[in-house]
Biopython code that builds the backbone (N, CA, C, O; Angstrom):
import numpy as np
from Bio.PDB.StructureBuilder import StructureBuilder

atoms = [
    (1, "UNK", "N", (0.812, -1.189, 0.000)),
    (1, "UNK", "CA", (0.000, 0.000, 0.000)),
    (1, "UNK", "C", (0.864, 1.264, 0.000)),
    (1, "UNK", "O", (0.553, 2.227, -0.701)),
    (2, "UNK", "N", (1.942, 1.263, 0.780)),
    (2, "UNK", "CA", (2.819, 2.427, 0.827)),
    (2, "UNK", "C", (3.465, 2.674, -0.528)),
    (2, "UNK", "O", (3.655, 3.822, -0.930)),
    (3, "UNK", "N", (3.803, 1.591, -1.236)),
    (3, "UNK", "CA", (4.414, 1.741, -2.559)),
    (3, "UNK", "C", (3.419, 2.359, -3.540)),
    (3, "UNK", "O", (3.789, 3.188, -4.372)),
    (4, "UNK", "N", (2.163, 1.950, -3.438)),
    (4, "UNK", "CA", (1.125, 2.502, -4.310)),
    (4, "UNK", "C", (0.939, 3.995, -4.047)),
    (4, "UNK", "O", (0.860, 4.785, -4.988)),
    (5, "UNK", "N", (0.867, 4.384, -2.779)),
    (5, "UNK", "CA", (0.711, 5.789, -2.438)),
    (5, "UNK", "C", (1.913, 6.614, -2.907)),
    (5, "UNK", "O", (1.752, 7.730, -3.400)),
    (6, "UNK", "N", (3.111, 6.060, -2.750)),
    (6, "UNK", "CA", (4.308, 6.765, -3.208)),
    (6, "UNK", "C", (4.276, 6.925, -4.723)),
    (6, "UNK", "O", (4.635, 7.980, -5.246)),
    (7, "UNK", "N", (3.850, 5.888, -5.423)),
    (7, "UNK", "CA", (3.757, 5.949, -6.882)),
    (7, "UNK", "C", (2.743, 7.006, -7.317)),
    (7, "UNK", "O", (3.019, 7.793, -8.223)),
    (8, "UNK", "N", (1.577, 7.027, -6.680)),
    (8, "UNK", "CA", (0.549, 8.013, -7.034)),
    (8, "UNK", "C", (1.012, 9.437, -6.734)),
    (8, "UNK", "O", (0.731, 10.355, -7.505)),
    (9, "UNK", "N", (1.710, 9.624, -5.633)),
    (9, "UNK", "CA", (2.227, 10.955, -5.306)),
    (9, "UNK", "C", (3.247, 11.403, -6.331)),
    (9, "UNK", "O", (3.262, 12.569, -6.726)),
    (10, "UNK", "N", (4.110, 10.480, -6.770)),
    (10, "UNK", "CA", (5.109, 10.799, -7.790)),
    (10, "UNK", "C", (4.425, 11.173, -9.103)),
    (10, "UNK", "O", (4.828, 12.128, -9.767)),
    (11, "UNK", "N", (3.400, 10.425, -9.473)),
    (11, "UNK", "CA", (2.669, 10.723, -10.711)),
    (11, "UNK", "C", (2.005, 12.092, -10.632)),
    (11, "UNK", "O", (2.016, 12.844, -11.607)),
    (12, "UNK", "N", (1.435, 12.418, -9.490)),
    (12, "UNK", "CA", (0.763, 13.711, -9.338)),
    (12, "UNK", "C", (1.745, 14.855, -9.473)),
    (12, "UNK", "O", (1.408, 15.889, -10.049)),
    (13, "UNK", "N", (2.953, 14.694, -8.956)),
    (13, "UNK", "CA", (3.954, 15.749, -9.061)),
    (13, "UNK", "C", (4.501, 15.862, -10.476)),
    (13, "UNK", "O", (5.007, 16.916, -10.864)),
    (14, "UNK", "N", (4.404, 14.788, -11.248)),
    (14, "UNK", "CA", (4.939, 14.789, -12.600)),
    (14, "UNK", "C", (3.978, 15.401, -13.612)),
    (14, "UNK", "O", (4.366, 15.656, -14.752)),
    (15, "UNK", "N", (2.735, 15.639, -13.213)),
    (15, "UNK", "CA", (1.755, 16.223, -14.126)),
    (15, "UNK", "C", (2.160, 17.661, -14.424)),
    (15, "UNK", "O", (2.335, 18.454, -13.499)),
    (16, "UNK", "N", (2.312, 18.009, -15.694)),
    (16, "UNK", "CA", (2.692, 19.386, -16.036)),
    (16, "UNK", "C", (1.668, 20.388, -15.529)),
    (16, "UNK", "O", (0.473, 20.096, -15.476)),
    (17, "UNK", "N", (2.144, 21.573, -15.156)),
    (17, "UNK", "CA", (1.251, 22.618, -14.649)),
    (17, "UNK", "C", (0.199, 23.006, -15.675)),
    (17, "UNK", "O", (-0.900, 23.415, -15.302)),
    (18, "UNK", "N", (0.514, 22.885, -16.967)),
    (18, "UNK", "CA", (-0.423, 23.286, -18.014)),
    (18, "UNK", "C", (-1.670, 22.418, -18.057)),
    (18, "UNK", "O", (-2.686, 22.829, -18.617)),
    (19, "UNK", "N", (-1.610, 21.201, -17.463)),
    (19, "UNK", "CA", (-2.790, 20.349, -17.458)),
    (19, "UNK", "C", (-3.635, 20.561, -16.218)),
    (19, "UNK", "O", (-4.726, 20.000, -16.110)),
    (20, "UNK", "N", (-3.155, 21.354, -15.288)),
    (20, "UNK", "CA", (-3.918, 21.651, -14.091)),
    (20, "UNK", "C", (-4.729, 22.925, -14.337)),
    (20, "UNK", "O", (-4.357, 23.737, -15.185)),
    (21, "UNK", "N", (-5.831, 23.107, -13.606)),
    (21, "UNK", "CA", (-6.666, 24.288, -13.827)),
    (21, "UNK", "C", (-5.872, 25.584, -13.727)),
    (21, "UNK", "O", (-4.990, 25.723, -12.880)),
    (22, "UNK", "N", (-6.195, 26.522, -14.597)),
    (22, "UNK", "CA", (-5.506, 27.811, -14.637)),
    (22, "UNK", "C", (-6.305, 28.856, -13.878)),
    (22, "UNK", "O", (-6.214, 30.047, -14.176)),
    (23, "UNK", "N", (-7.090, 28.415, -12.896)),
    (23, "UNK", "CA", (-7.917, 29.361, -12.177)),
    (23, "UNK", "C", (-8.041, 28.946, -10.713)),
    (23, "UNK", "O", (-7.886, 27.775, -10.367)),
    (24, "UNK", "N", (-8.327, 29.943, -9.855)),
    (24, "UNK", "CA", (-8.516, 29.718, -8.421)),
    (24, "UNK", "C", (-9.985, 29.771, -8.018)),
    (24, "UNK", "O", (-10.379, 29.185, -7.009)),
    (25, "UNK", "N", (-10.789, 30.471, -8.801)),
    (25, "UNK", "CA", (-12.181, 30.671, -8.437)),
    (25, "UNK", "C", (-13.083, 30.609, -9.658)),
    (25, "UNK", "O", (-12.647, 30.745, -10.801)),
    (26, "UNK", "N", (-14.356, 30.398, -9.365)),
    (26, "UNK", "CA", (-15.390, 30.448, -10.405)),
    (26, "UNK", "C", (-16.631, 31.081, -9.792)),
    (26, "UNK", "O", (-16.982, 30.802, -8.646)),
    (27, "UNK", "N", (-17.285, 31.930, -10.562)),
    (27, "UNK", "CA", (-18.519, 32.566, -10.108)),
    (27, "UNK", "C", (-19.545, 32.504, -11.236)),
    (27, "UNK", "O", (-19.198, 32.546, -12.417)),
    (28, "UNK", "N", (-20.790, 32.405, -10.855)),
    (28, "UNK", "CA", (-21.891, 32.306, -11.822)),
    (28, "UNK", "C", (-22.951, 33.351, -11.518)),
    (28, "UNK", "O", (-23.008, 33.892, -10.414)),
    (29, "UNK", "N", (-23.787, 33.629, -12.507)),
    (29, "UNK", "CA", (-24.900, 34.572, -12.360)),
    (29, "UNK", "C", (-24.413, 35.931, -11.849)),
    (29, "UNK", "O", (-24.993, 36.502, -10.926)),
    (30, "UNK", "N", (-23.354, 36.431, -12.453)),
    (30, "UNK", "CA", (-22.709, 37.672, -12.051)),
    (30, "UNK", "C", (-23.121, 38.795, -12.996)),
    (30, "UNK", "O", (-23.182, 38.601, -14.210)),
    (31, "UNK", "N", (-23.400, 39.955, -12.445)),
    (31, "UNK", "CA", (-23.710, 41.135, -13.256)),
    (31, "UNK", "C", (-22.470, 42.005, -13.397)),
    (31, "UNK", "O", (-21.722, 42.192, -12.437)),
    (32, "UNK", "N", (-22.258, 42.528, -14.578)),
    (32, "UNK", "CA", (-21.173, 43.472, -14.836)),
    (32, "UNK", "C", (-21.639, 44.837, -14.321)),
    (32, "UNK", "O", (-22.728, 45.292, -14.670)),
    (33, "UNK", "N", (-20.817, 45.493, -13.490)),
    (33, "UNK", "CA", (-21.232, 46.776, -12.924)),
    (33, "UNK", "C", (-20.492, 47.960, -13.532)),
    (33, "UNK", "O", (-21.016, 49.074, -13.523)),
    (34, "UNK", "N", (-19.284, 47.748, -14.061)),
    (34, "UNK", "CA", (-18.528, 48.832, -14.709)),
    (34, "UNK", "C", (-17.510, 48.219, -15.661)),
    (34, "UNK", "O", (-17.030, 47.105, -15.449)),
    (35, "UNK", "N", (-17.191, 48.967, -16.716)),
    (35, "UNK", "CA", (-16.185, 48.520, -17.686)),
    (35, "UNK", "C", (-15.221, 49.677, -17.917)),
    (35, "UNK", "O", (-15.646, 50.805, -18.165)),
    (36, "UNK", "N", (-13.936, 49.399, -17.838)),
    (36, "UNK", "CA", (-12.883, 50.404, -18.050)),
    (36, "UNK", "C", (-12.333, 50.216, -19.458)),
    (36, "UNK", "O", (-11.749, 49.175, -19.758)),
    (37, "UNK", "N", (-12.508, 51.197, -20.314)),
    (37, "UNK", "CA", (-12.084, 51.092, -21.713)),
    (37, "UNK", "C", (-10.724, 51.720, -21.982)),
    (37, "UNK", "O", (-10.214, 51.622, -23.097)),
    (38, "UNK", "N", (-10.132, 52.360, -20.990)),
    (38, "UNK", "CA", (-8.889, 53.102, -21.182)),
    (38, "UNK", "C", (-7.759, 52.250, -21.736)),
    (38, "UNK", "O", (-6.957, 52.737, -22.533)),
    (39, "UNK", "N", (-7.681, 50.992, -21.332)),
    (39, "UNK", "CA", (-6.551, 50.140, -21.710)),
    (39, "UNK", "C", (-6.793, 49.335, -22.982)),
    (39, "UNK", "O", (-5.946, 48.538, -23.385)),
    (40, "UNK", "N", (-7.931, 49.537, -23.604)),
    (40, "UNK", "CA", (-8.238, 48.825, -24.855)),
    (40, "UNK", "C", (-7.298, 49.306, -25.952)),
    (40, "UNK", "O", (-6.953, 50.488, -25.963)),
    (41, "UNK", "N", (-6.875, 48.464, -26.859)),
    (41, "UNK", "CA", (-7.231, 47.054, -26.988)),
    (41, "UNK", "C", (-6.253, 46.107, -26.295)),
    (41, "UNK", "O", (-6.271, 44.906, -26.563)),
    (42, "UNK", "N", (-5.394, 46.630, -25.405)),
    (42, "UNK", "CA", (-4.405, 45.785, -24.735)),
    (42, "UNK", "C", (-5.018, 44.920, -23.642)),
    (42, "UNK", "O", (-4.610, 43.772, -23.461)),
    (43, "UNK", "N", (-5.986, 45.450, -22.916)),
    (43, "UNK", "CA", (-6.624, 44.723, -21.823)),
    (43, "UNK", "C", (-8.002, 45.314, -21.559)),
    (43, "UNK", "O", (-8.295, 46.441, -21.958)),
    (44, "UNK", "N", (-8.843, 44.538, -20.882)),
    (44, "UNK", "CA", (-10.177, 45.003, -20.490)),
    (44, "UNK", "C", (-10.277, 44.865, -18.973)),
    (44, "UNK", "O", (-10.059, 43.782, -18.430)),
    (45, "UNK", "N", (-10.602, 45.949, -18.299)),
    (45, "UNK", "CA", (-10.835, 45.920, -16.865)),
    (45, "UNK", "C", (-12.321, 46.133, -16.622)),
    (45, "UNK", "O", (-12.963, 46.928, -17.309)),
    (46, "UNK", "N", (-12.867, 45.415, -15.634)),
    (46, "UNK", "CA", (-14.285, 45.532, -15.334)),
    (46, "UNK", "C", (-14.556, 45.107, -13.904)),
    (46, "UNK", "O", (-13.724, 44.455, -13.274)),
    (47, "UNK", "N", (-15.723, 45.477, -13.393)),
    (47, "UNK", "CA", (-16.127, 45.083, -12.050)),
    (47, "UNK", "C", (-17.425, 44.290, -12.120)),
    (47, "UNK", "O", (-18.203, 44.397, -13.069)),
    (48, "UNK", "N", (-17.628, 43.488, -11.073)),
    (48, "UNK", "CA", (-18.839, 42.673, -10.975)),
    (48, "UNK", "C", (-19.475, 42.887, -9.607)),
    (48, "UNK", "O", (-18.877, 43.493, -8.718)),
    (49, "UNK", "N", (-20.692, 42.383, -9.453)),
    (49, "UNK", "CA", (-21.470, 42.628, -8.234)),
    (49, "UNK", "C", (-21.284, 41.589, -7.135)),
    (49, "UNK", "O", (-22.063, 41.564, -6.183)),
    (50, "UNK", "N", (-20.289, 40.744, -7.242)),
    (50, "UNK", "CA", (-20.052, 39.722, -6.224)),
    (50, "UNK", "C", (-18.554, 39.492, -6.075)),
    (50, "UNK", "O", (-17.767, 39.909, -6.924)),
    (51, "UNK", "N", (-18.166, 38.831, -4.997)),
    (51, "UNK", "CA", (-16.757, 38.493, -4.805)),
    (51, "UNK", "C", (-16.312, 37.490, -5.856)),
    (51, "UNK", "O", (-17.061, 36.588, -6.231)),
    (52, "UNK", "N", (-15.089, 37.659, -6.323)),
    (52, "UNK", "CA", (-14.477, 36.727, -7.272)),
    (52, "UNK", "C", (-13.217, 36.186, -6.590)),
    (52, "UNK", "O", (-12.128, 36.736, -6.758)),
    (53, "UNK", "N", (-13.372, 35.126, -5.835)),
    (53, "UNK", "CA", (-12.264, 34.621, -5.052)),
    (53, "UNK", "C", (-11.838, 35.659, -4.031)),
    (53, "UNK", "O", (-12.669, 36.184, -3.291)),
    (54, "UNK", "N", (-10.536, 35.959, -3.988)),
    (54, "UNK", "CA", (-10.003, 36.964, -3.061)),
    (54, "UNK", "C", (-10.263, 38.386, -3.545)),
    (54, "UNK", "O", (-9.986, 39.345, -2.824)),
    (55, "UNK", "N", (-10.782, 38.529, -4.735)),
    (55, "UNK", "CA", (-11.069, 39.841, -5.317)),
    (55, "UNK", "C", (-12.510, 40.212, -4.963)),
    (55, "UNK", "O", (-13.455, 39.619, -5.483)),
    (56, "UNK", "N", (-12.668, 41.179, -4.093)),
    (56, "UNK", "CA", (-13.989, 41.545, -3.601)),
    (56, "UNK", "C", (-14.877, 42.152, -4.676)),
    (56, "UNK", "O", (-14.401, 42.599, -5.719)),
    (57, "UNK", "N", (-16.162, 42.159, -4.405)),
    (57, "UNK", "CA", (-17.119, 42.802, -5.311)),
    (57, "UNK", "C", (-16.691, 44.244, -5.525)),
    (57, "UNK", "O", (-16.357, 44.941, -4.567)),
    (58, "UNK", "N", (-16.697, 44.694, -6.764)),
    (58, "UNK", "CA", (-16.286, 46.054, -7.091)),
    (58, "UNK", "C", (-14.798, 46.205, -7.371)),
    (58, "UNK", "O", (-14.358, 47.267, -7.811)),
    (59, "UNK", "N", (-14.022, 45.162, -7.124)),
    (59, "UNK", "CA", (-12.585, 45.190, -7.451)),
    (59, "UNK", "C", (-12.430, 45.085, -8.962)),
    (59, "UNK", "O", (-13.176, 44.357, -9.618)),
    (60, "UNK", "N", (-11.468, 45.805, -9.512)),
    (60, "UNK", "CA", (-11.237, 45.723, -10.954)),
    (60, "UNK", "C", (-10.671, 44.349, -11.311)),
    (60, "UNK", "O", (-9.599, 43.962, -10.847)),
    (61, "UNK", "N", (-11.410, 43.631, -12.138)),
    (61, "UNK", "CA", (-10.951, 42.352, -12.699)),
    (61, "UNK", "C", (-10.327, 42.656, -14.043)),
    (61, "UNK", "O", (-10.713, 43.618, -14.707)),
    (62, "UNK", "N", (-9.370, 41.847, -14.446)),
    (62, "UNK", "CA", (-8.651, 42.131, -15.696)),
    (62, "UNK", "C", (-8.725, 40.944, -16.649)),
    (62, "UNK", "O", (-8.503, 39.795, -16.266)),
    (63, "UNK", "N", (-9.043, 41.255, -17.897)),
    (63, "UNK", "CA", (-8.991, 40.284, -18.987)),
    (63, "UNK", "C", (-7.846, 40.696, -19.899)),
    (63, "UNK", "O", (-7.842, 41.801, -20.442)),
    (64, "UNK", "N", (-6.871, 39.802, -20.065)),
    (64, "UNK", "CA", (-5.780, 40.013, -21.017)),
    (64, "UNK", "C", (-6.078, 39.175, -22.243)),
    (64, "UNK", "O", (-6.449, 38.008, -22.117)),
    (65, "UNK", "N", (-5.925, 39.738, -23.405)),
    (65, "UNK", "CA", (-6.203, 39.012, -24.637)),
    (65, "UNK", "C", (-5.497, 37.674, -24.686)),
    (65, "UNK", "O", (-4.365, 37.536, -24.223)),
    (66, "UNK", "N", (-6.172, 36.699, -25.248)),
    (66, "UNK", "CA", (-5.622, 35.355, -25.325)),
    (66, "UNK", "C", (-5.155, 35.072, -26.745)),
    (66, "UNK", "O", (-5.970, 35.009, -27.665)),
    (67, "UNK", "N", (-3.882, 34.906, -26.927)),
    (67, "UNK", "CA", (-3.268, 34.398, -28.152)),
    (67, "UNK", "C", (-1.792, 34.736, -28.143)),
    (67, "UNK", "O", (-1.324, 35.547, -27.345)),
    (68, "UNK", "N", (-1.080, 34.105, -29.037)),
    (68, "UNK", "CA", (0.370, 34.286, -29.083)),
    (68, "UNK", "C", (0.775, 35.600, -29.737)),
    (68, "UNK", "O", (1.780, 36.197, -29.353)),
    (69, "UNK", "N", (0.008, 36.054, -30.716)),
    (69, "UNK", "CA", (0.411, 37.290, -31.390)),
    (69, "UNK", "C", (-0.487, 38.450, -30.958)),
    (69, "UNK", "O", (-1.637, 38.250, -30.566)),
    (70, "UNK", "N", (0.048, 39.643, -31.035)),
    (70, "UNK", "CA", (-0.611, 40.838, -30.524)),
    (70, "UNK", "C", (-1.923, 41.153, -31.240)),
    (70, "UNK", "O", (-2.905, 41.522, -30.596)),
    (71, "UNK", "N", (-1.946, 41.014, -32.547)),
    (71, "UNK", "CA", (-3.162, 41.342, -33.300)),
    (71, "UNK", "C", (-4.336, 40.451, -32.890)),
    (71, "UNK", "O", (-5.456, 40.936, -32.732)),
    (72, "UNK", "N", (-4.087, 39.165, -32.719)),
    (72, "UNK", "CA", (-5.159, 38.247, -32.335)),
    (72, "UNK", "C", (-5.583, 38.480, -30.892)),
    (72, "UNK", "O", (-6.770, 38.396, -30.576)),
    (73, "UNK", "N", (-4.624, 38.772, -30.012)),
    (73, "UNK", "CA", (-4.945, 39.073, -28.621)),
    (73, "UNK", "C", (-5.816, 40.332, -28.535)),
    (73, "UNK", "O", (-6.759, 40.381, -27.745)),
    (74, "UNK", "N", (-5.505, 41.337, -29.336)),
    (74, "UNK", "CA", (-6.308, 42.561, -29.345)),
    (74, "UNK", "C", (-7.705, 42.298, -29.888)),
    (74, "UNK", "O", (-8.679, 42.860, -29.388)),
    (75, "UNK", "N", (-7.812, 41.457, -30.898)),
    (75, "UNK", "CA", (-9.136, 41.090, -31.418)),
    (75, "UNK", "C", (-9.937, 40.347, -30.349)),
    (75, "UNK", "O", (-11.146, 40.544, -30.229)),
    (76, "UNK", "N", (-9.269, 39.498, -29.577)),
    (76, "UNK", "CA", (-9.920, 38.790, -28.488)),
    (76, "UNK", "C", (-10.429, 39.783, -27.445)),
    (76, "UNK", "O", (-11.549, 39.642, -26.954)),
    (77, "UNK", "N", (-9.617, 40.784, -27.104)),
    (77, "UNK", "CA", (-10.041, 41.800, -26.139)),
    (77, "UNK", "C", (-11.277, 42.549, -26.631)),
    (77, "UNK", "O", (-12.182, 42.840, -25.849)),
    (78, "UNK", "N", (-11.314, 42.857, -27.908)),
    (78, "UNK", "CA", (-12.476, 43.557, -28.470)),
    (78, "UNK", "C", (-13.735, 42.700, -28.358)),
    (78, "UNK", "O", (-14.816, 43.216, -28.073)),
    (79, "UNK", "N", (-13.598, 41.397, -28.581)),
    (79, "UNK", "CA", (-14.747, 40.492, -28.471)),
    (79, "UNK", "C", (-15.232, 40.409, -27.022)),
    (79, "UNK", "O", (-16.437, 40.424, -26.770)),
    (80, "UNK", "N", (-14.303, 40.323, -26.075)),
    (80, "UNK", "CA", (-14.684, 40.260, -24.661)),
    (80, "UNK", "C", (-15.307, 41.576, -24.222)),
    (80, "UNK", "O", (-16.278, 41.582, -23.465)),
    (81, "UNK", "N", (-14.755, 42.691, -24.692)),
    (81, "UNK", "CA", (-15.335, 44.002, -24.381)),
    (81, "UNK", "C", (-16.790, 44.046, -24.864)),
    (81, "UNK", "O", (-17.672, 44.511, -24.143)),
    (82, "UNK", "N", (-17.031, 43.565, -26.071)),
    (82, "UNK", "CA", (-18.392, 43.551, -26.622)),
    (82, "UNK", "C", (-19.309, 42.663, -25.779)),
    (82, "UNK", "O", (-20.456, 43.030, -25.524)),
    (83, "UNK", "N", (-18.820, 41.506, -25.348)),
    (83, "UNK", "CA", (-19.614, 40.611, -24.513)),
    (83, "UNK", "C", (-19.956, 41.287, -23.182)),
    (83, "UNK", "O", (-21.100, 41.230, -22.732)),
    (84, "UNK", "N", (-18.966, 41.924, -22.558)),
    (84, "UNK", "CA", (-19.198, 42.595, -21.281)),
    (84, "UNK", "C", (-20.175, 43.758, -21.425)),
    (84, "UNK", "O", (-21.066, 43.932, -20.593)),
    (85, "UNK", "N", (-20.007, 44.551, -22.477)),
    (85, "UNK", "CA", (-20.888, 45.690, -22.704)),
    (85, "UNK", "C", (-22.323, 45.228, -22.958)),
    (85, "UNK", "O", (-23.267, 45.801, -22.413)),
    (86, "UNK", "N", (-22.485, 44.202, -23.778)),
    (86, "UNK", "CA", (-23.827, 43.672, -24.050)),
    (86, "UNK", "C", (-24.467, 43.136, -22.776)),
    (86, "UNK", "O", (-25.660, 43.334, -22.543)),
    (87, "UNK", "N", (-23.681, 42.463, -21.960)),
    (87, "UNK", "CA", (-24.195, 41.926, -20.701)),
    (87, "UNK", "C", (-24.608, 43.051, -19.754)),
    (87, "UNK", "O", (-25.662, 42.982, -19.122)),
    (88, "UNK", "N", (-23.773, 44.083, -19.659)),
    (88, "UNK", "CA", (-24.094, 45.212, -18.772)),
    (88, "UNK", "C", (-25.360, 45.926, -19.232)),
    (88, "UNK", "O", (-26.248, 46.206, -18.427)),
    (89, "UNK", "N", (-25.441, 46.219, -20.530)),
    (89, "UNK", "CA", (-26.588, 46.966, -21.051)),
    (89, "UNK", "C", (-27.893, 46.183, -20.976)),
    (89, "UNK", "O", (-28.959, 46.759, -20.759)),
    (90, "UNK", "N", (-27.804, 44.867, -21.156)),
    (90, "UNK", "CA", (-29.015, 44.047, -21.132)),
    (90, "UNK", "C", (-29.385, 43.571, -19.736)),
    (90, "UNK", "O", (-30.505, 43.116, -19.508)),
    (91, "UNK", "N", (-28.439, 43.675, -18.797)),
    (91, "UNK", "CA", (-28.698, 43.183, -17.445)),
    (91, "UNK", "C", (-28.552, 41.678, -17.319)),
    (91, "UNK", "O", (-28.891, 41.107, -16.283)),
    (92, "UNK", "N", (-28.048, 41.025, -18.369)),
    (92, "UNK", "CA", (-27.857, 39.577, -18.291)),
    (92, "UNK", "C", (-26.613, 39.268, -17.461)),
    (92, "UNK", "O", (-25.830, 40.162, -17.139)),
    (93, "UNK", "N", (-26.448, 38.016, -17.129)),
    (93, "UNK", "CA", (-25.347, 37.615, -16.262)),
    (93, "UNK", "C", (-24.270, 36.880, -17.046)),
    (93, "UNK", "O", (-24.479, 36.450, -18.180)),
    (94, "UNK", "N", (-23.110, 36.748, -16.407)),
    (94, "UNK", "CA", (-21.999, 35.994, -16.975)),
    (94, "UNK", "C", (-21.506, 34.984, -15.946)),
    (94, "UNK", "O", (-21.821, 35.071, -14.760)),
    (95, "UNK", "N", (-20.738, 34.043, -16.423)),
    (95, "UNK", "CA", (-20.058, 33.061, -15.577)),
    (95, "UNK", "C", (-18.582, 33.193, -15.897)),
    (95, "UNK", "O", (-18.212, 33.313, -17.065)),
    (96, "UNK", "N", (-17.733, 33.173, -14.880)),
    (96, "UNK", "CA", (-16.306, 33.323, -15.147)),
    (96, "UNK", "C", (-15.452, 32.544, -14.181)),
    (96, "UNK", "O", (-15.877, 32.181, -13.084)),
    (97, "UNK", "N", (-14.227, 32.296, -14.625)),
    (97, "UNK", "CA", (-13.214, 31.607, -13.856)),
    (97, "UNK", "C", (-11.993, 32.520, -13.835)),
    (97, "UNK", "O", (-11.686, 33.164, -14.838)),
    (98, "UNK", "N", (-11.293, 32.580, -12.700)),
    (98, "UNK", "CA", (-10.160, 33.483, -12.643)),
    (98, "UNK", "C", (-9.116, 33.107, -11.624)),
    (98, "UNK", "O", (-9.212, 32.090, -10.938)),
    (99, "UNK", "N", (-8.120, 33.958, -11.549)),
    (99, "UNK", "CA", (-6.977, 33.780, -10.664)),
    (99, "UNK", "C", (-6.952, 34.907, -9.637)),
    (99, "UNK", "O", (-7.163, 36.069, -9.983)),
    (100, "UNK", "N", (-6.696, 34.569, -8.385)),
    (100, "UNK", "CA", (-6.597, 35.580, -7.329)),
    (100, "UNK", "C", (-5.416, 36.512, -7.576)),
    (100, "UNK", "O", (-5.495, 37.702, -7.271)),
    (101, "UNK", "N", (-4.328, 35.988, -8.120)),
    (101, "UNK", "CA", (-3.133, 36.796, -8.388)),
    (101, "UNK", "C", (-3.453, 37.800, -9.486)),
    (101, "UNK", "O", (-3.620, 37.423, -10.646)),
    (102, "UNK", "N", (-3.537, 39.076, -9.127)),
    (102, "UNK", "CA", (-3.832, 40.117, -10.103)),
    (102, "UNK", "C", (-5.291, 40.221, -10.501)),
    (102, "UNK", "O", (-5.636, 41.012, -11.379)),
    (103, "UNK", "N", (-6.157, 39.433, -9.869)),
    (103, "UNK", "CA", (-7.593, 39.419, -10.204)),
    (103, "UNK", "C", (-7.793, 39.223, -11.714)),
    (103, "UNK", "O", (-8.566, 39.939, -12.350)),
    (104, "UNK", "N", (-7.087, 38.254, -12.259)),
    (104, "UNK", "CA", (-7.149, 37.974, -13.695)),
    (104, "UNK", "C", (-8.272, 37.004, -14.012)),
    (104, "UNK", "O", (-8.411, 35.971, -13.358)),
    (105, "UNK", "N", (-9.066, 37.335, -15.008)),
    (105, "UNK", "CA", (-10.112, 36.442, -15.487)),
    (105, "UNK", "C", (-9.506, 35.574, -16.583)),
    (105, "UNK", "O", (-8.865, 36.075, -17.506)),
    (106, "UNK", "N", (-9.719, 34.266, -16.468)),
    (106, "UNK", "CA", (-9.147, 33.300, -17.407)),
    (106, "UNK", "C", (-10.150, 32.819, -18.451)),
    (106, "UNK", "O", (-9.798, 32.598, -19.609)),
    (107, "UNK", "N", (-11.417, 32.657, -18.023)),
    (107, "UNK", "CA", (-12.480, 32.189, -18.909)),
    (107, "UNK", "C", (-13.735, 32.975, -18.570)),
    (107, "UNK", "O", (-13.997, 33.259, -17.402)),
    (108, "UNK", "N", (-14.507, 33.324, -19.580)),
    (108, "UNK", "CA", (-15.754, 34.049, -19.347)),
    (108, "UNK", "C", (-16.819, 33.568, -20.329)),
    (108, "UNK", "O", (-16.550, 33.362, -21.513)),
    (109, "UNK", "N", (-18.020, 33.395, -19.815)),
    (109, "UNK", "CA", (-19.127, 32.884, -20.613)),
    (109, "UNK", "C", (-20.338, 33.763, -20.414)),
    (109, "UNK", "O", (-20.617, 34.205, -19.300)),
    (110, "UNK", "N", (-21.055, 34.018, -21.484)),
    (110, "UNK", "CA", (-22.337, 34.694, -21.380)),
    (110, "UNK", "C", (-23.339, 33.694, -20.848)),
    (110, "UNK", "O", (-23.458, 32.591, -21.383)),
    (111, "UNK", "N", (-24.056, 34.059, -19.810)),
    (111, "UNK", "CA", (-24.991, 33.106, -19.174)),
    (111, "UNK", "C", (-26.337, 33.095, -19.848)),
    (111, "UNK", "O", (-27.228, 32.352, -19.436)),
]
sb = StructureBuilder()
sb.init_structure("model")
sb.init_model(0)
sb.init_chain("A")
sb.init_seg("    ")
for serial, (resi, resn, name, xyz) in enumerate(atoms, 1):
    if name == "N":
        sb.init_residue(resn, " ", resi, " ")
    sb.init_atom(name, np.array(xyz, "f"), 0.0, 1.0, " ", f" {name:<3s}", serial, name[0])
structure = sb.get_structure()
């Protein structure tokens, strides 16, 4: 039994970080309360009406464009900005996953 536990522990440590979740928290049925457009198209900052992990309600959450090249990352930011703006204006909710470090949002879905 001890050998099995040691083997499983070794396997768990050998799993690359990229296969582990890239987020610390998840929240659902969240309303967008403010959107900061100043940093567009490099990043999108916004606030929500509930706590997002260690990031309290009203704390600026940050979305950084996802992709290897700058043009695609900026296009991604524009799409997320549009999703956030549509959600805020319509009063609909979103679901998101993020990281406590820097209050970074990793995944966002229109609910």
